[in-house]
Every structure is written in structure tokens, then in C-alpha cells.
C-alpha positions as CSV (number, residue, x, y, z in Angstrom):
1,X,0.0,0.0,0.0
2,X,1.2,3.5,-0.6
3,X,2.8,5.5,2.2
4,X,1.7,9.0,3.3
5,X,-0.5,9.8,0.2
6,X,-3.9,11.3,0.6
7,X,-5.3,8.6,-1.7
8,X,-4.2,5.3,-3.2
9,X,-2.5,5.3,-6.6
10,X,-4.7,4.0,-9.4
11,X,-4.8,0.4,-10.6
12,X,-5.4,-1.2,-7.3
13,X,-2.4,0.3,-5.5
14,X,0.1,-0.2,-8.3
15,X,2.2,2.6,-9.8
16,X,0.3,5.0,-12.1
17,X,3.3,6.5,-13.8
18,X,5.2,5.2,-16.8
19,X,8.1,3.2,-15.4
20,X,9.0,-0.4,-15.9
21,X,8.8,-2.9,-13.1
22,X,11.6,-3.3,-10.6
23,X,13.4,-6.5,-11.2
24,X,16.0,-8.5,-9.3
25,X,19.6,-8.0,-10.5
26,X,22.6,-9.2,-8.7
27,X,22.5,-8.7,-4.9
28,X,19.6,-6.3,-5.1
29,X,16.9,-4.9,-7.3
30,X,17.3,-2.7,-10.3
31,X,15.1,0.0,-11.7
32,X,14.8,-0.1,-15.5
33,X,12.9,1.9,-18.0
34,X,12.0,5.6,-18.5
35,X,11.5,8.4,-16.1
36,X,8.2,9.5,-14.5
37,X,5.7,11.1,-16.8
38,X,2.8,11.6,-14.3
39,X,2.1,11.9,-10.7
40,X,0.5,9.0,-8.7
41,X,-3.2,9.6,-8.3
42,X,-3.8,10.9,-4.8
43,X,-0.9,13.3,-5.0
44,X,-1.7,16.9,-4.6
45,X,-3.2,18.4,-7.8
46,X,-1.2,21.5,-7.2
47,X,2.1,19.5,-7.2
48,X,4.2,20.3,-10.3
49,X,4.7,17.4,-12.8
50,X,8.2,15.8,-12.4
51,X,10.5,15.5,-15.4
52,X,13.9,14.0,-15.8
53,X,14.0,11.1,-13.5
54,X,16.1,8.0,-14.1
55,X,18.6,8.7,-16.8
56,X,20.4,5.6,-15.8
57,X,19.4,2.5,-14.0
58,X,19.9,2.4,-10.2
59,X,20.4,-0.6,-7.9
60,X,17.8,-0.9,-5.1
61,X,17.2,-2.9,-1.9
62,X,17.5,-6.6,-2.0
63,X,17.0,-6.2,7.5
64,X,18.1,6.0,21.1
65,X,21.3,12.7,22.2
66,X,28.0,13.9,17.9
67,X,24.6,15.1,16.6
68,X,23.2,17.2,13.8
69,X,19.7,17.6,14.8
70,X,17.4,18.0,17.8
71,X,18.5,16.6,21.2
72,X,20.1,17.9,24.2
73,X,20.3,21.5,23.1
74,X,23.4,23.6,23.0
75,X,25.8,20.9,21.7
76,X,24.0,20.4,18.4
77,X,25.5,23.2,16.4
78,X,29.2,22.4,16.7
79,X,28.7,18.9,15.4
80,X,26.6,20.1,12.5
81,X,29.3,22.5,11.4
82,X,31.6,19.6,10.8
83,X,29.3,17.9,8.4
84,X,28.7,18.5,4.7
85,X,25.3,19.4,3.3
86,X,22.6,16.9,2.9
87,X,22.2,16.9,-0.8
88,X,25.5,15.1,-1.6
89,X,24.7,11.9,0.1
90,X,26.5,12.2,3.4
91,X,29.6,13.6,5.1
92,X,33.1,13.2,3.8
93,X,33.9,10.8,6.6
94,X,31.2,8.5,5.3
95,X,33.1,7.8,2.1
96,X,35.5,5.6,4.2
97,X,32.7,3.2,5.0
98,X,32.7,-0.1,3.1
99,X,29.3,0.0,1.4
100,X,29.1,-3.8,1.3
101,X,28.3,-3.6,5.0
102,X,24.9,-2.0,4.0
103,X,23.9,-5.2,2.1
104,X,22.5,-8.1,4.1
105,X,19.6,-10.3,3.4
106,X,17.2,-10.8,6.4
107,X,16.9,-14.2,7.9
108,X,13.5,-15.8,8.3
109,X,12.1,-14.7,11.6
110,X,10.9,-18.2,12.4
111,X,14.5,-19.4,12.4
112,X,15.5,-17.1,15.3
113,X,16.3,-18.9,18.5
114,X,13.9,-17.6,21.2
115,X,15.3,-16.6,24.5
116,X,13.8,-18.5,27.4
117,X,13.5,-16.2,30.4
118,X,14.4,-17.6,33.8
119,X,11.7,-15.4,35.4
120,X,8.3,-14.0,34.8
121,X,7.6,-10.5,36.0
122,X,5.4,-12.0,38.6
123,X,8.4,-13.8,40.0
124,X,10.3,-10.6,40.9
125,X,9.9,-9.4,44.5
126,X,8.1,-6.2,43.5
127,X,5.5,-4.6,45.6
128,X,1.8,-5.4,45.0
129,X,1.0,-2.1,43.3
130,X,4.0,-2.2,41.0
131,X,3.0,-5.7,39.9
132,X,-0.5,-4.4,39.1
133,X,1.1,-1.6,37.0
134,X,3.2,-4.2,35.2
135,X,0.3,-6.4,34.5
136,X,-1.7,-3.4,33.2
137,X,1.0,-2.8,30.6
138,X,0.6,-6.4,29.5
139,X,4.1,-7.4,30.5
140,X,4.5,-11.1,31.3
141,X,8.0,-12.3,30.3
142,X,11.0,-10.0,30.6
143,X,13.4,-9.5,27.8
144,X,16.9,-11.0,28.1
145,X,18.5,-7.8,29.5
146,X,15.6,-7.4,31.9
147,X,15.7,-11.0,33.0
148,X,19.4,-10.9,33.7
149,X,19.6,-7.4,35.4
150,X,16.6,-6.8,37.6
151,X,17.7,-8.8,40.6
152,X,21.2,-7.3,40.5
153,X,19.8,-3.8,40.3
154,X,17.4,-4.6,43.2
155,X,20.3,-5.8,45.2
156,X,22.2,-2.5,44.9
157,X,25.2,-3.8,42.9
158,X,26.8,-1.8,40.1
159,X,25.8,-3.0,36.6
160,X,26.9,-2.8,33.0
161,X,24.4,-3.9,30.4
162,X,25.5,-4.3,26.8
163,X,22.5,-4.7,24.6
164,X,21.2,-3.9,21.1
165,X,18.8,-1.0,20.7
166,X,15.2,-1.9,21.2
167,X,15.8,-4.7,23.8
168,X,14.0,-3.3,26.8
169,X,16.9,-1.5,28.6
170,X,14.5,1.1,30.1
171,X,12.5,-1.6,31.9
172,X,15.7,-3.2,33.1
173,X,16.6,-0.3,35.4
174,X,13.3,1.6,35.8
175,X,11.3,-1.3,37.4
176,X,13.7,-2.2,40.2
177,X,14.5,1.4,40.9
178,X,10.8,2.3,41.2
179,X,10.3,-0.6,43.6
180,X,13.2,0.5,45.8
181,X,12.2,4.1,45.9
182,X,8.6,3.3,46.6
183,X,9.8,1.5,49.8
184,X,12.1,4.3,50.8
185,X,10.9,7.7,49.7
186,X,14.2,9.4,50.8
187,X,16.1,7.7,48.0
188,X,16.8,9.7,44.9
189,X,17.7,8.5,41.4
190,X,19.4,10.4,38.5
191,X,18.9,9.1,35.0
192,X,21.0,10.5,32.1
193,X,20.0,10.0,28.5
194,X,21.6,11.5,25.3
195,X,18.6,13.2,23.9
196,X,15.6,15.0,25.2
197,X,13.2,12.7,23.3
198,X,14.7,9.6,25.0
199,X,14.7,11.3,28.4
200,X,11.0,12.2,27.9
201,X,10.2,8.7,26.7
202,X,11.8,7.3,29.9
203,X,9.7,9.6,32.0
204,X,6.5,8.5,30.2
205,X,7.4,4.9,31.0
206,X,8.2,5.9,34.6
207,X,4.8,7.5,35.1
208,X,2.9,4.5,33.7
209,X,4.8,2.1,35.9
210,X,4.9,4.2,39.1
211,X,1.1,5.0,39.2
212,X,-0.3,5.1,42.7
213,X,3.1,4.6,44.3
214,X,3.6,8.3,45.3
215,X,7.0,8.6,43.8
216,X,7.6,11.6,41.5
217,X,9.9,12.6,38.7
218,X,10.9,15.6,36.6
219,X,12.2,15.6,33.1
220,X,15.1,18.2,32.7
221,X,16.0,18.7,29.1
222,X,17.0,21.6,26.8
223,X,14.3,23.3,24.8
224,X,11.9,23.4,27.8
225,X,11.5,26.2,30.4
226,X,14.2,25.8,32.9
227,X,12.4,27.7,35.6
228,X,9.5,25.2,35.5
229,X,12.0,22.4,35.9
230,X,13.6,24.2,38.9
231,X,10.2,24.6,40.4
232,X,9.5,20.9,40.1
233,X,12.8,20.0,41.7
234,X,12.2,22.3,44.6
235,X,8.7,20.8,45.1
236,X,10.4,17.5,45.7
237,X,11.1,14.6,43.3
238,X,12.5,11.1,43.6
239,X,13.7,10.8,40.0
240,X,15.5,13.3,37.9
241,X,15.6,12.2,34.2
242,X,17.4,14.4,31.8
243,X,20.2,15.2,29.3
244,X,23.8,15.9,30.5
245,X,23.7,19.5,29.3
246,X,20.6,20.6,31.2
247,X,21.6,18.6,34.3
248,X,25.0,20.4,34.3
249,X,23.2,23.8,33.9
250,X,21.0,23.1,36.9
251,X,23.9,22.0,39.1
252,X,25.9,25.1,38.2
253,X,22.9,27.3,39.0
254,X,22.7,25.5,42.4
255,X,19.2,24.4,41.6
256,X,20.0,20.7,41.7
257,X,22.1,19.1,44.5
258,X,23.4,15.8,43.3
259,X,25.1,14.9,46.6
260,X,21.7,13.4,47.7
261,X,21.5,11.0,44.7
262,X,22.6,7.6,45.6
263,X,21.7,5.9,42.3
264,X,22.9,7.0,38.9
265,X,21.9,5.5,35.5
266,X,23.6,6.3,32.3
267,X,21.4,5.1,29.4
268,X,22.9,5.0,25.9
269,X,26.3,5.9,27.5
270,X,28.1,5.3,24.3
271,X,25.9,7.8,22.4
272,X,26.5,10.4,25.1
273,X,30.2,10.1,24.5
274,X,29.7,10.2,20.8
275,X,27.8,13.5,21.1
276,X,30.6,15.2,23.1
277,X,29.2,14.9,26.6
278,X,32.2,13.4,28.3
279,X,33.0,16.5,30.3
280,X,29.4,16.8,31.5
281,X,29.2,13.1,32.3
282,X,32.3,13.2,34.5
283,X,31.2,16.5,36.1
284,X,27.8,15.0,37.0
285,X,29.2,11.7,38.3
286,X,31.7,13.7,40.4
287,X,28.9,15.5,42.1
288,X,26.7,12.5,43.0
289,X,26.8,10.7,46.3
290,X,29.5,8.3,47.3
291,X,29.1,5.4,47.8
292,X,26.4,5.0,45.3
293,X,25.0,2.5,42.8
294,X,26.0,3.2,39.2
295,X,24.3,1.6,36.2
296,X,25.7,1.8,32.6
297,X,23.7,0.7,29.6
298,X,25.3,0.8,26.2
299,X,24.9,-0.7,22.7
300,X,28.7,-0.8,22.1
301,X,31.8,-1.4,24.2
302,X,34.3,1.2,22.8
303,X,37.6,1.9,24.5
304,X,36.2,5.1,25.9
305,X,33.2,3.3,27.4
306,X,35.5,0.6,28.9
307,X,37.7,3.3,30.5
308,X,34.6,5.0,32.1
309,X,33.3,1.8,33.5
310,X,36.7,1.1,35.1
311,X,36.6,4.6,36.6
312,X,33.1,4.7,37.9
313,X,31.8,1.2,38.4
314,X,32.7,-0.8,41.5
315,X,32.7,-4.6,41.1
316,X,29.9,-4.5,38.5
317,X,28.0,-7.4,37.1
318,X,28.6,-7.3,33.3
319,X,25.8,-8.7,31.1
320,X,25.9,-8.8,27.3
321,X,22.9,-9.7,25.3
322,X,24.2,-8.4,22.0
323,X,23.2,-10.8,19.2
324,X,25.0,-9.1,16.3
325,X,25.7,-5.7,14.9
326,X,22.3,-5.5,13.2
327,X,19.0,-7.3,13.6
328,X,18.6,-10.5,11.6
329,X,15.1,-9.3,10.8
330,X,16.2,-6.4,8.6
331,X,16.6,-6.7,4.8
332,X,19.5,-4.3,4.1
333,X,20.6,-3.0,0.7
334,X,22.0,0.0,-1.1
335,X,20.4,2.2,-3.7
336,X,22.9,3.4,-6.3
337,X,21.6,6.7,-7.6
338,X,22.9,10.0,-9.0
339,X,22.4,13.1,-6.9
340,X,19.9,14.6,-9.4
341,X,17.8,11.4,-9.4
342,X,17.6,10.9,-5.6
343,X,14.1,12.4,-5.1
344,X,12.6,10.4,-8.0
345,X,14.1,7.2,-6.6
346,X,12.8,8.0,-3.1
347,X,9.4,8.7,-4.6
348,X,9.3,5.3,-6.2
349,X,10.1,3.6,-2.9
350,X,7.5,5.5,-1.0
351,X,4.6,4.6,-3.2
352,X,5.8,1.0,-3.5
353,X,4.0,-2.0,-1.9
354,X,4.7,-2.4,1.8
355,X,6.2,1.0,2.5
356,X,3.6,1.7,5.2
357,X,5.7,3.5,7.8
358,X,8.9,5.1,6.7
359,X,11.7,6.8,8.6
360,X,14.1,8.8,6.5
361,X,17.5,10.0,7.9
362,X,19.2,13.2,6.7
363,X,22.4,14.9,8.0
364,X,21.3,18.4,8.7
365,X,18.4,20.4,9.9
366,X,18.3,22.4,6.6
367,X,18.3,19.2,4.6
368,X,15.4,17.8,6.6
369,X,13.3,20.9,5.9
370,X,14.2,20.7,2.2
371,X,13.2,17.1,1.8
372,X,10.0,17.6,3.8
373,X,9.0,20.5,1.5
374,X,9.8,18.4,-1.6
375,X,7.8,15.4,-0.5
376,X,4.8,17.7,0.5
377,X,4.9,19.1,-3.0
378,X,4.5,15.6,-4.3
379,X,1.4,15.0,-2.2
380,X,2.9,13.0,0.7
381,X,1.9,13.5,4.3
382,X,5.2,13.9,5.9
383,X,6.8,15.4,9.1
384,X,10.4,16.5,9.8
385,X,12.0,16.8,13.2
386,X,15.2,18.6,14.2
387,X,16.6,21.0,16.7
388,X,15.1,24.3,15.4
389,X,11.5,23.0,15.9
390,X,9.9,23.6,19.3
391,X,9.9,20.7,21.7
392,X,6.1,20.4,21.7
393,X,6.0,20.3,18.0
394,X,8.6,17.5,17.8
395,X,6.7,15.5,20.4
396,X,3.5,16.0,18.5
397,X,5.1,14.8,15.3
398,X,6.6,11.7,16.9
399,X,3.2,10.8,18.4
400,X,1.6,11.3,15.0
401,X,4.2,9.0,13.5
402,X,3.8,6.4,16.2
403,X,0.0,6.3,15.8
404,X,0.3,6.1,12.0
405,X,-1.4,9.4,11.4
406,X,1.8,10.5,9.6
407,X,3.5,7.7,7.7
408,X,6.7,9.4,6.7
409,X,9.1,10.9,9.2
410,X,12.3,12.7,8.3
411,X,14.9,13.1,11.0
412,X,18.5,13.9,11.9
413,X,20.7,11.2,13.4
414,X,19.6,11.8,17.0
415,X,16.3,9.9,16.3
416,X,18.3,6.8,15.7
417,X,18.9,6.1,19.4
418,X,16.5,4.9,22.0
419,X,13.2,5.9,20.6
420,X,10.6,3.2,20.6
421,X,8.6,3.6,17.4
422,X,6.5,0.5,16.6
423,X,6.1,-1.1,13.2
424,X,8.5,1.0,11.1
425,X,8.6,-0.9,7.8
426,X,11.4,1.0,6.1
427,X,14.4,3.0,7.2
428,X,16.0,5.0,4.4
429,X,19.4,6.6,4.7
430,X,18.9,9.4,2.2
431,X,22.3,10.6,3.3
432,X,25.1,8.2,4.0
433,X,25.7,7.8,7.8
434,X,28.9,9.2,9.2
435,X,30.1,5.8,10.4
436,X,28.9,2.2,10.7
437,X,27.8,2.5,14.3
438,X,25.5,5.4,13.3
439,X,24.2,3.1,10.5
440,X,23.4,0.3,13.0
441,X,21.5,2.6,15.3
442,X,19.6,4.2,12.4
443,X,18.3,0.9,11.0
444,X,17.6,-0.3,14.5
445,X,14.3,1.6,14.2
446,X,12.9,-1.2,12.0
447,X,12.8,-5.0,12.3
448,X,11.8,-4.8,16.0
449,X,9.9,-7.2,18.1
450,X,10.4,-10.1,15.6
451,X,8.9,-8.1,12.7
452,X,10.7,-7.9,9.4
453,X,12.0,-4.5,8.2
454,X,13.8,-3.0,5.3
455,X,16.8,-0.7,5.4
456,X,18.0,1.2,2.3
457,X,21.1,3.4,2.0
458,X,21.4,5.8,-0.9
459,X,25.0,5.8,-2.3
460,X,26.5,7.6,-5.3
461,X,25.9,5.8,-8.7
């Protein structure tokens, strides 16, 4: 079915423009035939007719704040300056990536070996109300990282969890910490996340699971009124959930005293380092209580992460549930295309069968706006999110995308981490990612929860 159009294309959902079918060729598919000569039906009647198109054939697919978009506020601009414009297909650093890494056939989902949990959520020694909240969410069996971490976190031991994106890391720490604080309201927990969206997502999860337990939280992120956050802190909270930049600001303004926080969680710790938050992270950890419980969660184990764990974790339990660099459920391929043909090629994919919920990645805020405008002119219902848009607007767009009200979302790289967006059918790297780790986290938005996904990366023809 088409994606994001106001109406279906004619001929029962098939293409209504003059291009030949897409056929298998080599490791992927190949477009053949002439360029577009008409818009799909359902596209805006005011949209200009496209000309040009495919002057040469292009190979096609055959499987959560460094940043260039929205996220933790003030640190976004310096990274963006080091990147090239979005139209050329990615930054100069991306040219060093072996493009063959972007090609991988998905394995049949039925062949995946299922993890057998040692516990059910009902087995954990949580309080009665927390168990009711868990049951209300429909949770029965924990994910591997949850199954292997909850009892350790409950026991107060330091912990390092290495897990792929989308594996339930939030529940692994939020559940045992809610239980502990609900029993001792004097305890305070600090949770750091790389992006404001991930921090706010954690707080939403916290509120659902802590209902009727009389424990309170505040989200402290850039882009939101700091005075309101200060007011919430002064009123009294058990959990502070935020980005390193805003937490640092609050500490320096003497609005947040971290010496009373005996538990610290660093979620997506590797991403925070990638984004240049090392100084903020070390500053914050240095202000927290000692002794304390420290929990690290990361998708990768880089030398920098290893060094930080040696510095800040005391006799931690190390658990790895990483099953591979990328999900086996994702069909990955490249689209070889000339710069002037990229929009036409994207258009083909978006109206193709099965492109029901598409996440497109671009390098810069300006390039997100540009592509959003171009797709709107072609009749697509599309949203773009980046740092120049107000926080409420970004959250509204994300909610619209999650609920399938908007079926095409364009974003900068910060959206690749942590966000739980269900049922994304396609991830399209319209610009080449800066490095392979960024690629892994981008495409991790699809192929989740045993569902198959497609990841396409546009590369120069």
C-alpha cells in the first residue's frame, strides 16, 4: 500500500506513472525503464509534474542525544558544522565506509532462536501495586536484558548492560528502581540520556509504571522552560531524568544538589560520549553521592566506554545480550543513484508496496526541511523533526508517526537512538551515515519485536 499519500495510486495500488517494473539484479533490485511522466493519483493536484527522472538504472534494496539535529540543546551546532550538506549523500567521513556492510539479506524470523527467560515479571519481588502496573501494561515475560539485570539492580550492585537497541533496557533499570524508591521515599535516582526525546520517553514509561506509588519525577531537558524544571525540583522529586547539558546547567545554577542522589543511571552511555558529553558526564558523576549504585547501559563497548566503566563502576556485574551488529530481521541493501535522481528514486520507494511507515534520515536540519518540502509538493503526508523546531511540535510529530497518522518521518541522526517507534517498515538513509555505528542505530528503528524490516542506503551511482 502507498505511504503517506492522501489517496491510493490507481490500478489497485500499483504505480500509475510510466516506469517499468523493478526487477531483481545481482545482490539487489534494479530500476529499469523511462522516467516518471505523471504523478500518482492521490498526489496533490497542485504539485508540479516531475520530469527528468532516471537517466540511468539504479540498484535498489535486496534487515536512542555527535549530533546534527534536535536533542540535548546547545551541543548540536558544533557537530553540524563539521558535516557537509545533505544533498550530496553524506559527510566526507562516510566515504570511508565499506558500502558492502549495508547489504545483508534478512533471515527468516521463524529461524531465530527464542530466549527462554528464567523469570516471569510476577516472580520478581516487586510490591503489589507495581506488579499491578506491570500487568496493566501487558508485560509477562522479561526481555533478556531485563531477565538478567533486575535482581542485580534490586540488590544494589553496580551493573553494566551491553544490549542492542530496542531490547527493553529502560525496563531493566526503571522497574527495580521504582520498587526500591517506593519502599524508601528518601532515596533519589538520577537518569541521564543522550537526547531530550529519549529522556521524555523514559519519563513516560516511569509515570505508567509508578502509578499510585507516590514517587515523583521531573524531566530536565533543553528546549523546555528551565524555571519550571527548577520549580518541580524544589517541590520534591525522587527521580530526575534528563540530558547531560541541562543537568549540568541546573547543578551550576545551584538548583540541583546531586550529593543526595545515591543511584545514577547512564542510558545509551556510548551515544552520550559520541555526542561530546564526556565533560558533562564526568562532572555530574563527580557531584553524585559516594558510595552509590551506578548503572551503565550501552549498545557498544568502545575503549572510551570501557575506560569510564573502570573509573566509575565498583565490582559491577557485566551482562551482554548483543546478538549481532544489526537485527537479523532487517533486509539491508543500497540504492545506487545519481544526486539529481535521488528524489525520484525516493518517490518510487515511498509509493511501493509495503512502504507503510517510513523513517528517513538526513544529515542536517536544513536538509530535513528541504526534503520535507519536496515530498509535500508531491502529495505526501510527511513530518520532519530537528533542533530548530519547538519541543512540543517535535513530540506531537513523533506521536503522530507512532500512531500512523503520519506515515513518513524525516529526522536527523539523533532519532536513531533509544526511541521506541513501533512497526516501522522502512528506514531510508537518504544521506550516508557518518560511520557504521550510526548506521546500526539508524536501521535499528525497523525490524523490531520479531517483525521484518527494510533498510535502504542511498549511495552515489
